[in-house]
TITORVO-447299 format. One record per residue: residue number from 1; residue in one letter; y, x, z of N, C-alpha, C in turn. Coordinates in nm, 3 decimals. Example, Ala and Ser with C-alpha at 12.3 -4.5 7.8 and 13.67 -1.06 7.14 Angstrom:
<nodes>
 zadren tordren    n_c2    n_c1    n_c3   ca_c2   ca_c1   ca_c3    c_c2    c_c1    c_c3
      1       a  -0.569   1.319   0.780  -0.450   1.230   0.780  -0.330   1.320   0.780
      2       s  -0.225   1.285   0.708  -0.106   1.367   0.714   0.003   1.290   0.787
</nodes>
This chain:
<nodes>
 zadren tordren    n_c2    n_c1    n_c3   ca_c2   ca_c1   ca_c3    c_c2    c_c1    c_c3
      1       m  -0.119   0.084   0.000   0.000   0.000   0.000   0.124   0.088   0.000
      2       g   0.238   0.031  -0.039   0.358   0.113  -0.049   0.477   0.053   0.022
      3       n   0.594   0.101  -0.013   0.717   0.047   0.043   0.767  -0.073  -0.036
      4       i   0.727  -0.079  -0.164   0.771  -0.188  -0.251   0.656  -0.285  -0.278
      5       l   0.544  -0.236  -0.323   0.427  -0.320  -0.352   0.343  -0.339  -0.227
      6       n   0.329  -0.465  -0.186   0.248  -0.498  -0.068   0.277  -0.408   0.051
      7       p   0.402  -0.409   0.100   0.435  -0.324   0.215   0.347  -0.356   0.335
      8       d   0.321  -0.255   0.417   0.231  -0.274   0.532   0.283  -0.207   0.659
      9       k   0.410  -0.170   0.659   0.465  -0.097   0.774   0.545  -0.189   0.864
     10       d   0.569  -0.145   0.989   0.653  -0.220   1.080   0.787  -0.250   1.015
     11       n   0.838  -0.369   1.040   0.972  -0.403   0.993   1.046  -0.475   1.106
     12       s   1.167  -0.521   1.078   1.250  -0.578   1.185   1.186  -0.702   1.247
     13       f   1.120  -0.785   1.166   1.054  -0.904   1.220   0.936  -0.867   1.309
     14       i   0.854  -0.776   1.263   0.736  -0.736   1.341   0.777  -0.675   1.475
     15       r   0.884  -0.595   1.473   0.932  -0.536   1.598   0.982  -0.643   1.695
     16       l   1.048  -0.746   1.643   1.092  -0.856   1.730   0.974  -0.927   1.793
     17       v   0.871  -0.952   1.712   0.751  -1.020   1.763   0.684  -0.938   1.873
     18       k   0.678  -0.807   1.854   0.611  -0.721   1.952   0.678  -0.729   2.089
     19       f   0.810  -0.749   2.090   0.884  -0.751   2.216   0.937  -0.890   2.250
     20       k   0.873  -0.994   2.194   0.925  -1.129   2.213   0.920  -1.177   2.357
     21       d   0.833  -1.119   2.439   0.824  -1.162   2.579   0.927  -1.095   2.668
     22       s   0.988  -0.988   2.619   1.087  -0.916   2.700   1.228  -0.922   2.642
     23       e   1.239  -0.970   2.519   1.370  -0.980   2.454   1.393  -1.126   2.411
     24       i   1.518  -1.156   2.374   1.549  -1.289   2.321   1.485  -1.302   2.184
     25       f   1.400  -1.402   2.166   1.330  -1.421   2.039   1.332  -1.569   2.005
     26       i   1.386  -1.602   1.889   1.388  -1.740   1.841   1.287  -1.752   1.729
     27       d   1.187  -1.834   1.751   1.077  -1.848   1.656   1.119  -1.939   1.540
     28       k   1.135  -1.880   1.423   1.173  -1.956   1.304   1.062  -1.954   1.199
     29       t   0.940  -1.929   1.244   0.831  -1.914   1.146   0.795  -2.045   1.077
     30       d   0.843  -2.159   1.129   0.818  -2.284   1.058   0.888  -2.287   0.922
     31       f   0.986  -2.197   0.903   1.052  -2.184   0.772   0.951  -2.143   0.664
     32       i   0.848  -2.070   0.703   0.746  -2.024   0.608   0.679  -2.143   0.541
     33       e   0.653  -2.248   0.617   0.585  -2.364   0.563   0.668  -2.429   0.452
     34       k   0.800  -2.428   0.469   0.888  -2.485   0.367   0.881  -2.402   0.239
     35       m   0.869  -2.271   0.252   0.859  -2.184   0.136   0.722  -2.202   0.067
     36       s   0.618  -2.207   0.147   0.483  -2.219   0.091   0.467  -2.349   0.012
     37       a   0.538  -2.454   0.052   0.527  -2.582  -0.017   0.578  -2.574  -0.161
     38       k   0.656  -2.471  -0.192   0.714  -2.457  -0.325   0.638  -2.360  -0.415
     39       i   0.538  -2.293  -0.360   0.461  -2.198  -0.441   0.392  -2.271  -0.556
     40       n   0.400  -2.213  -0.675   0.342  -2.269  -0.797   0.408  -2.400  -0.840
     41       s   0.528  -2.427  -0.788   0.602  -2.544  -0.833   0.715  -2.499  -0.926
     42       q   0.782  -2.595  -0.987   0.894  -2.562  -1.074   1.013  -2.511  -0.993
     43       n   1.017  -2.545  -0.866   1.130  -2.507  -0.780   1.089  -2.393  -0.686
     44       c   1.045  -2.283  -0.745   0.992  -2.173  -0.663   1.089  -2.056  -0.652
     45       l   1.214  -2.077  -0.694   1.315  -1.971  -0.686   1.416  -2.006  -0.578
     46       f   1.445  -1.910  -0.490   1.535  -1.937  -0.378   1.639  -1.826  -0.365
     47       a   1.761  -1.864  -0.333   1.864  -1.769  -0.292   1.912  -1.813  -0.154
     48       v   1.892  -1.729  -0.055   1.930  -1.759   0.083   2.061  -1.688   0.112
     49       t   2.167  -1.763   0.130   2.299  -1.703   0.151   2.350  -1.736   0.291
     50       r   2.378  -1.632   0.366   2.438  -1.645   0.499   2.535  -1.530   0.517
     51       p   2.629  -1.543   0.615   2.718  -1.428   0.642   2.638  -1.308   0.690
     52       r   2.700  -1.192   0.690   2.635  -1.071   0.740   2.598  -1.087   0.886
     53       r   2.485  -1.027   0.924   2.433  -1.029   1.061   2.383  -1.166   1.104
     54       f   2.346  -1.250   1.008   2.290  -1.380   1.041   2.139  -1.386   1.014
     55       g   2.074  -1.271   1.004   1.928  -1.269   1.002   1.860  -1.278   0.867
     56       k   1.933  -1.248   0.760   1.869  -1.257   0.628   1.757  -1.154   0.612
     57       t   1.782  -1.031   0.657   1.680  -0.926   0.643   1.559  -0.956   0.730
     58       v   1.581  -1.006   0.851   1.468  -1.042   0.937   1.384  -1.151   0.871
     59       t   1.450  -1.248   0.810   1.377  -1.355   0.741   1.299  -1.300   0.622
     60       a   1.361  -1.209   0.546   1.290  -1.147   0.434   1.169  -1.069   0.484
     61       h   1.185  -0.996   0.594   1.073  -0.921   0.651   0.963  -1.015   0.702
     62       m   1.002  -1.128   0.758   0.904  -1.226   0.805   0.819  -1.277   0.688
     63       l   0.884  -1.311   0.577   0.810  -1.360   0.460   0.720  -1.252   0.402
     64       s   0.768  -1.131   0.400   0.686  -1.019   0.351   0.562  -1.001   0.439
     65       a   0.581  -1.004   0.571   0.469  -0.986   0.663   0.367  -1.099   0.651
     66       y   0.415  -1.217   0.616   0.325  -1.332   0.604   0.250  -1.333   0.471
     67       y   0.318  -1.311   0.361   0.255  -1.325   0.230   0.184  -1.199   0.182
     68       s   0.231  -1.082   0.217   0.181  -0.958   0.158   0.038  -0.925   0.199
     69       k  -0.043  -0.888   0.101  -0.179  -0.842   0.128  -0.179  -0.717   0.217
     70       g  -0.069  -0.644   0.215  -0.062  -0.521   0.293  -0.076  -0.542   0.442
     71       y  -0.038  -0.661   0.491  -0.043  -0.688   0.634  -0.169  -0.762   0.678
     72       a  -0.263  -0.778   0.587  -0.386  -0.853   0.619  -0.456  -0.795   0.741
     73       g  -0.493  -0.883   0.832  -0.568  -0.842   0.951  -0.485  -0.794   1.067
     74       q  -0.352  -0.794   1.055  -0.268  -0.741   1.162  -0.232  -0.845   1.269
     75       k  -0.262  -0.971   1.245  -0.244  -1.079   1.345  -0.101  -1.085   1.399
     76       i  -0.007  -1.070   1.309   0.134  -1.068   1.348   0.181  -1.205   1.397
     77       f   0.124  -1.311   1.343   0.176  -1.446   1.369   0.100  -1.521   1.477
     78       d   0.009  -1.457   1.544  -0.066  -1.524   1.652   0.030  -1.586   1.753
     79       n   0.005  -1.713   1.785   0.081  -1.786   1.889   0.226  -1.816   1.851
     80       l   0.260  -1.803   1.722   0.392  -1.843   1.677   0.385  -1.983   1.614
     81       k   0.500  -2.045   1.591   0.506  -2.185   1.547   0.421  -2.212   1.424
     82       i   0.420  -2.119   1.330   0.351  -2.142   1.203   0.201  -2.162   1.222
     83       t   0.147  -2.123   1.337   0.003  -2.140   1.363  -0.027  -2.274   1.431
     84       n   0.076  -2.355   1.459   0.053  -2.486   1.521  -0.033  -2.573   1.432
     85       n  -0.099  -2.671   1.490  -0.192  -2.756   1.416  -0.127  -2.823   1.295
     86       e   0.001  -2.860   1.307   0.067  -2.930   1.196   0.082  -2.842   1.072
     87       f   0.078  -2.710   1.091   0.092  -2.617   0.979  -0.040  -2.544   0.948
     88       k  -0.146  -2.574   1.019  -0.266  -2.491   1.017  -0.323  -2.470   0.876
     89       d  -0.337  -2.578   0.800  -0.398  -2.567   0.667  -0.315  -2.477   0.576
     90       s  -0.185  -2.499   0.575  -0.096  -2.418   0.492  -0.094  -2.274   0.540
     91       y  -0.092  -2.254   0.671  -0.087  -2.120   0.729  -0.206  -2.037   0.683
     92       e  -0.325  -2.089   0.695  -0.444  -2.014   0.660  -0.458  -1.996   0.509
     93       k  -0.408  -2.091   0.433  -0.420  -2.086   0.287  -0.340  -1.971   0.228
     94       h  -0.223  -1.943   0.284  -0.131  -1.848   0.223  -0.120  -1.715   0.297
     95       l  -0.176  -1.705   0.415  -0.157  -1.585   0.497  -0.214  -1.460   0.430
     96       n  -0.125  -1.365   0.395  -0.163  -1.235   0.338  -0.253  -1.247   0.215
     97       k  -0.222  -1.344   0.130  -0.304  -1.369   0.012  -0.238  -1.322  -0.118
     98       y  -0.116  -1.268  -0.112  -0.040  -1.245  -0.234  -0.001  -1.099  -0.253
     99       n   0.013  -1.062  -0.380   0.078  -0.936  -0.414   0.228  -0.958  -0.403
    100       v   0.290  -0.886  -0.312   0.433  -0.901  -0.287   0.506  -0.777  -0.337
    101       i   0.613  -0.800  -0.410   0.705  -0.692  -0.446   0.830  -0.712  -0.360
    102       y   0.851  -0.619  -0.266   0.965  -0.629  -0.174   1.067  -0.521  -0.210
    103       i   1.187  -0.565  -0.241   1.294  -0.473  -0.280   1.410  -0.484  -0.182
    104       d   1.449  -0.371  -0.124   1.572  -0.361  -0.047   1.671  -0.284  -0.133
    105       m   1.772  -0.354  -0.184   1.864  -0.291  -0.278   1.945  -0.179  -0.214
    106       n   1.968  -0.185  -0.082   2.036  -0.075  -0.014   1.954   0.054  -0.026
    107       t   1.823   0.041  -0.007   1.735   0.158  -0.018   1.732   0.210  -0.161
    108       i   1.719   0.119  -0.257   1.718   0.161  -0.398   1.846   0.234  -0.433
    109       d   1.958   0.183  -0.387   2.087   0.245  -0.416   2.097   0.384  -0.353
    110       g   2.049   0.396  -0.228   2.051   0.526  -0.162   1.963   0.628  -0.232
    111       l   1.845   0.586  -0.274   1.755   0.675  -0.347   1.813   0.714  -0.483
    112       f   1.881   0.619  -0.544   1.942   0.649  -0.674   2.053   0.753  -0.660
    113       d   2.126   0.750  -0.549   2.228   0.852  -0.526   2.166   0.992  -0.527
    114       g   2.053   1.006  -0.456   1.984   1.134  -0.455   1.931   1.172  -0.591
    115       y   1.875   1.073  -0.662   1.823   1.096  -0.797   1.934   1.141  -0.891
    116       s   2.052   1.083  -0.876   2.164   1.114  -0.966   2.207   1.259  -0.957
    117       n   2.182   1.321  -0.841   2.222   1.461  -0.821   2.119   1.561  -0.871
    118       k   2.004   1.510  -0.913   1.901   1.600  -0.965   1.932   1.641  -1.109
    119       k   1.900   1.763  -1.140   1.923   1.812  -1.277   1.821   1.753  -1.374
    120       q   1.697   1.740  -1.325   1.591   1.690  -1.412   1.576   1.540  -1.391
    121       k   1.605   1.463  -1.494   1.601   1.317  -1.487   1.471   1.263  -1.545
    122       v   1.436   1.143  -1.501   1.319   1.073  -1.555   1.357   1.012  -1.690
    123       d   1.271   1.024  -1.785   1.298   0.975  -1.920   1.329   0.825  -1.917
    124       g   1.445   0.789  -1.969   1.483   0.648  -1.979   1.553   0.591  -1.858
    125       v   1.564   0.668  -1.751   1.626   0.619  -1.628   1.767   0.676  -1.619
    126       n   1.865   0.592  -1.652   2.002   0.640  -1.664   2.100   0.577  -1.566
    127       d   2.067   0.460  -1.512   2.159   0.393  -1.420   2.080   0.323  -1.310
    128       l   2.149   0.252  -1.222   2.084   0.190  -1.106   1.982   0.084  -1.146
    129       v   2.011   0.008  -1.250   1.915  -0.094  -1.295   1.789  -0.029  -1.349
    130       d   1.805   0.078  -1.427   1.688   0.153  -1.475   1.607   0.205  -1.356
    131       y   1.677   0.255  -1.255   1.608   0.312  -1.138   1.536   0.201  -1.060
    132       f   1.594   0.085  -1.052   1.532  -0.033  -0.991   1.397  -0.062  -1.060
    133       e   1.400  -0.068  -1.193   1.278  -0.094  -1.269   1.176   0.019  -1.248
    134       y   1.223   0.141  -1.259   1.136   0.258  -1.246   1.067   0.261  -1.110
    135       s   1.139   0.228  -1.004   1.082   0.233  -0.868   0.966   0.136  -0.852
    136       i   0.982   0.015  -0.908   0.875  -0.085  -0.898   0.757  -0.045  -0.985
    137       i   0.785  -0.005  -1.109   0.678   0.034  -1.201   0.598   0.152  -1.146
    138       k   0.667   0.247  -1.085   0.601   0.364  -1.029   0.496   0.323  -0.925
    139       e   0.531   0.229  -0.838   0.434   0.185  -0.737   0.321   0.104  -0.800
    140       l   0.353   0.022  -0.898   0.248  -0.053  -0.966   0.149   0.040  -1.035
    141       k   0.199   0.147  -1.095   0.112   0.245  -1.161   0.024   0.319  -1.061
    142       s   0.072   0.334  -0.939  -0.005   0.407  -0.837  -0.111   0.320  -0.772
    143       s  -0.110   0.191  -0.802  -0.208   0.098  -0.744  -0.336   0.098  -0.826
    144       s  -0.449   0.114  -0.761  -0.578   0.112  -0.831  -0.604  -0.023  -0.897
    145       e  -0.542  -0.127  -0.843  -0.560  -0.261  -0.897  -0.494  -0.278  -1.033
    146       f  -0.381  -0.208  -1.055  -0.301  -0.232  -1.175  -0.293  -0.112  -1.269
    147       a  -0.332   0.005  -1.223  -0.314   0.127  -1.302  -0.380   0.119  -1.439
    148       g  -0.503   0.073  -1.444  -0.576   0.066  -1.570  -0.508  -0.025  -1.670
    149       c  -0.460  -0.138  -1.624  -0.392  -0.234  -1.711  -0.265  -0.171  -1.769
    150       l  -0.188  -0.103  -1.686  -0.062  -0.046  -1.732  -0.085   0.073  -1.825
    151       e  -0.192   0.147  -1.801  -0.226   0.256  -1.893  -0.266   0.199  -2.029
    152       k  -0.343   0.093  -2.027  -0.386   0.027  -2.150  -0.266  -0.018  -2.233
    153       h  -0.165  -0.071  -2.167  -0.046  -0.121  -2.237   0.060  -0.014  -2.259
    154       q   0.029   0.109  -2.219   0.119   0.222  -2.238   0.259   0.194  -2.180
    155       i   0.258   0.145  -2.057   0.383   0.114  -1.989   0.455   0.244  -1.953
    156       e   0.584   0.248  -1.982   0.663   0.369  -1.956   0.742   0.354  -1.827
    157       n   0.853   0.425  -1.815   0.926   0.429  -1.688   1.013   0.307  -1.665
    158       t   1.055   0.240  -1.770   1.132   0.117  -1.758   1.063   0.009  -1.841
    159       g   1.114  -0.112  -1.831   1.050  -0.225  -1.897   0.971  -0.307  -1.795
    160       l   1.038  -0.351  -1.688   0.970  -0.421  -1.580   0.915  -0.555  -1.625
    161       l   0.989  -0.626  -1.709   0.939  -0.754  -1.759   0.809  -0.735  -1.835
    162       e   0.805  -0.637  -1.925   0.683  -0.607  -2.001   0.569  -0.571  -1.905
    163       t   0.601  -0.496  -1.803   0.500  -0.453  -1.705   0.437  -0.572  -1.635
    164       l   0.519  -0.662  -1.583   0.468  -0.777  -1.510   0.394  -0.874  -1.601
    165       l   0.443  -0.890  -1.724   0.373  -0.977  -1.818   0.235  -0.923  -1.851
    166       a   0.223  -0.791  -1.866   0.092  -0.730  -1.894  -0.004  -0.759  -1.780
    167       i   0.042  -0.744  -1.656  -0.044  -0.767  -1.540  -0.081  -0.914  -1.527
    168       t   0.018  -1.004  -1.539  -0.011  -1.146  -1.520  -0.103  -1.199  -1.629
    169       q  -0.087  -1.149  -1.752  -0.170  -1.198  -1.861  -0.310  -1.139  -1.858
    170       d  -0.321  -1.010  -1.832  -0.452  -0.945  -1.834  -0.534  -0.974  -1.709
    171       l  -0.467  -0.977  -1.594  -0.539  -0.987  -1.467  -0.522  -1.121  -1.397
    172       n  -0.448  -1.211  -1.461  -0.424  -1.344  -1.403  -0.370  -1.332  -1.260
    173       t  -0.278  -1.241  -1.243  -0.219  -1.215  -1.112  -0.070  -1.243  -1.115
    174       k  -0.021  -1.316  -1.015   0.121  -1.339  -1.002   0.172  -1.269  -0.877
    175       f   0.303  -1.255  -0.870   0.366  -1.185  -0.758   0.467  -1.275  -0.689
    176       i   0.480  -1.255  -0.559   0.595  -1.308  -0.487   0.696  -1.195  -0.478
    177       f   0.816  -1.219  -0.525   0.920  -1.118  -0.537   1.025  -1.147  -0.431
    178       i   1.042  -1.058  -0.335   1.141  -1.075  -0.229   1.245  -0.964  -0.240
    179       m   1.371  -1.003  -0.254   1.477  -0.904  -0.271   1.584  -0.921  -0.164
    180       d   1.608  -0.815  -0.089   1.713  -0.814   0.013   1.836  -0.744  -0.043
    181       e   1.955  -0.796  -0.008   2.082  -0.740  -0.057   2.088  -0.744  -0.210
    182       w   2.044  -0.855  -0.268   2.036  -0.864  -0.414   2.173  -0.850  -0.480
    183       d   2.282  -0.883  -0.407   2.415  -0.880  -0.466   2.484  -0.745  -0.453
    184       l   2.410  -0.641  -0.414   2.470  -0.509  -0.393   2.547  -0.460  -0.516
    185       i   2.491  -0.482  -0.633   2.555  -0.432  -0.755   2.693  -0.495  -0.773
    186       y   2.708  -0.619  -0.729   2.836  -0.686  -0.746   2.936  -0.646  -0.638
    187       r   2.888  -0.595  -0.526   2.976  -0.545  -0.421   3.014  -0.400  -0.444
    188       e   2.914  -0.316  -0.466   2.935  -0.172  -0.470   2.972  -0.120  -0.610
    189       y   2.940  -0.197  -0.712   2.972  -0.157  -0.850   3.057  -0.267  -0.914
    190       c   3.158  -0.312  -0.839   3.234  -0.430  -0.879   3.313  -0.409  -1.008
    191       n   3.337  -0.284  -1.045   3.413  -0.257  -1.168   3.325  -0.224  -1.288
    192       d   3.194  -0.224  -1.266   3.101  -0.188  -1.374   3.040  -0.316  -1.431
    193       e   3.113  -0.380  -1.521   3.068  -0.507  -1.577   2.942  -0.492  -1.660
    194       v   2.927  -0.379  -1.727   2.808  -0.355  -1.810   2.683  -0.351  -1.722
    195       l   2.691  -0.280  -1.610   2.578  -0.271  -1.518   2.546  -0.408  -1.458
    196       q   2.648  -0.484  -1.422   2.628  -0.617  -1.364   2.556  -0.709  -1.462
    197       k   2.599  -0.708  -1.588   2.537  -0.793  -1.689   2.392  -0.751  -1.714
    198       k   2.369  -0.621  -1.712   2.233  -0.570  -1.733   2.141  -0.615  -1.620
    199       f   2.191  -0.612  -1.498   2.111  -0.651  -1.382   2.081  -0.800  -1.383
    200       i   2.182  -0.882  -1.407   2.160  -1.027  -1.404   2.068  -1.071  -1.518
    201       k   2.077  -1.003  -1.632   1.987  -1.034  -1.744   1.843  -1.003  -1.705
    202       l   1.822  -0.889  -1.638   1.688  -0.853  -1.592   1.634  -0.957  -1.495
    203       l   1.715  -0.997  -1.397   1.671  -1.095  -1.298   1.637  -1.229  -1.364
    204       k   1.719  -1.273  -1.457   1.693  -1.400  -1.525   1.560  -1.394  -1.599
    205       n   1.532  -1.283  -1.665   1.405  -1.269  -1.738   1.286  -1.266  -1.643
    206       l   1.302  -1.193  -1.531   1.194  -1.185  -1.434   1.165  -1.322  -1.374
    207       f   1.271  -1.396  -1.343   1.253  -1.526  -1.279   1.185  -1.624  -1.373
    208       k   1.208  -1.609  -1.503   1.141  -1.696  -1.599   0.994  -1.659  -1.612
    209       a   0.963  -1.531  -1.594   0.830  -1.480  -1.627   0.731  -1.490  -1.513
    210       d   0.779  -1.488  -1.387   0.685  -1.470  -1.277   0.676  -1.592  -1.188
    211       g   0.592  -1.582  -1.083   0.552  -1.699  -1.006   0.647  -1.744  -0.897
    212       g   0.719  -1.656  -0.832   0.803  -1.700  -0.723   0.893  -1.587  -0.673
    213       q   1.017  -1.619  -0.644   1.111  -1.518  -0.600   1.201  -1.572  -0.490
    214       v   1.238  -1.484  -0.399   1.333  -1.520  -0.296   1.437  -1.408  -0.290
    215       c   1.565  -1.443  -0.297   1.671  -1.344  -0.290   1.756  -1.369  -0.165
    216       f   1.789  -1.260  -0.094   1.869  -1.271   0.027   1.997  -1.192   0.011
</nodes>
């Protein structure tokens, strides 16, 4: 498992759960049931907008911990609301059953800064949007589940839409796509209209092509 594909490491939600008996903890896991009800429906795209410091990242981490195959067997949600009898069928049906692509745009931007200072560049990776695509494709290529398919289709460093279409068509696999700080390009690159248009075009194509996305 990786940092982007099926993450499996501690995150802000998991840390809150671990210390829920000694710290203030508000259980909002019933929100998961509302999200699960939309899986494989026409209305499976969500944008969650709240002011800063209102828990968007914690919510994104909660959804990642619940859906991602990477967290299978970790029993993170034991004794939380989502395990109540009223949610039981949905809870067990969706728990850690999905390939999740989790993107933190702050992290991608920070890594791109370091990449930009390197003399030797990756072929085809010229800006932040290219680096966004490259980062996801790189992890997909490193997965034993998807590597053969991507080699067969001669997937290169960019072309994320082509990459996901190859996987979904060949392997009948869909992804849940969770993106934190999705609007970073519009905040930090507010004068780069070309980059903004390139990013939004990519997102529109991905949202049309894949099974479900949540943006925070």
